[in-house]
C-alpha positions in Angstrom: 170.5 99.7 82.8 167.5 101.7 80.9 164.9 102.7 83.5 161.1 102.9 82.6 160.4 106.2 81.0 164.2 106.8 79.7 165.5 106.3 76.5 168.7 104.1 76.5 171.9 105.2 73.8 173.4 102.0 74.6 171.1 100.1 71.8 169.9 102.2 69.2 167.2 100.6 66.8 167.5 100.3 63.0 163.8 100.5 63.0 162.3 104.1 62.8 160.3 105.8 65.4 156.8 107.4 64.1 156.3 110.6 65.7 152.3 111.5 65.3 152.1 115.4 65.4 155.7 115.9 65.0 155.9 118.8 62.5 155.5 121.5 65.1 155.6 121.8 69.3 156.3 119.0 71.6 156.0 116.5 68.7 159.0 118.4 66.9 160.9 118.1 69.9 160.3 114.6 70.4 161.5 114.0 66.8 164.3 116.0 67.4 165.7 114.3 70.6 165.1 110.9 68.7 167.2 111.9 65.7 169.7 113.7 68.2 169.8 109.9 69.7 170.9 108.4 66.2 167.4 107.2 65.3 165.6 107.1 62.2 162.2 109.6 62.4 159.3 109.3 60.5 156.7 112.2 60.8 153.0 112.2 60.7 151.0 115.4 60.4 148.4 117.3 59.0 151.3 119.8 57.6 152.9 119.3 54.2 156.2 119.4 55.9 155.7 116.1 57.4 157.6 113.0 55.7 153.9 111.7 55.6 150.8 113.8 55.8 147.9 112.0 57.6 145.1 113.3 59.2 144.8 111.0 62.2 141.1 111.2 62.5 140.6 109.4 59.1 140.9 105.9 59.5 141.6 105.8 55.6 144.2 108.3 56.1 145.7 106.2 59.1 145.7 103.0 57.3 147.4 104.6 54.1 150.3 106.3 56.4 150.9 103.1 57.7 151.1 101.2 54.6 153.8 104.0 53.2 155.7 104.1 56.3 156.1 100.3 56.4 157.0 100.2 52.6 159.7 103.0 52.5 161.3 102.8 56.2 160.1 99.6 57.3 158.2 98.5 60.5 158.4 101.1 63.2 159.8 99.9 66.4 158.0 103.2 68.2 155.2 105.2 68.1 154.8 108.1 70.0 151.7 110.3 69.7 152.0 114.2 70.1 148.9 115.2 67.9 
């Protein structure tokens, strides 16, 4: 049984996890943990090392990032905002 706040390993979704701010710091740790648990991860960040470069303070960039994510990786199962 998975308790609130815990990520269970019994069922790993094939849908991606978007980690906003995942290029460094806590976001990078969240992305690494998701990958270690077998999840596909799409990192959104202002740094050019991200899969999707996006400034989340700009609504047009967020819209474009969402469209790119869905077209390349599919509809996300989860979004973790660490920015």
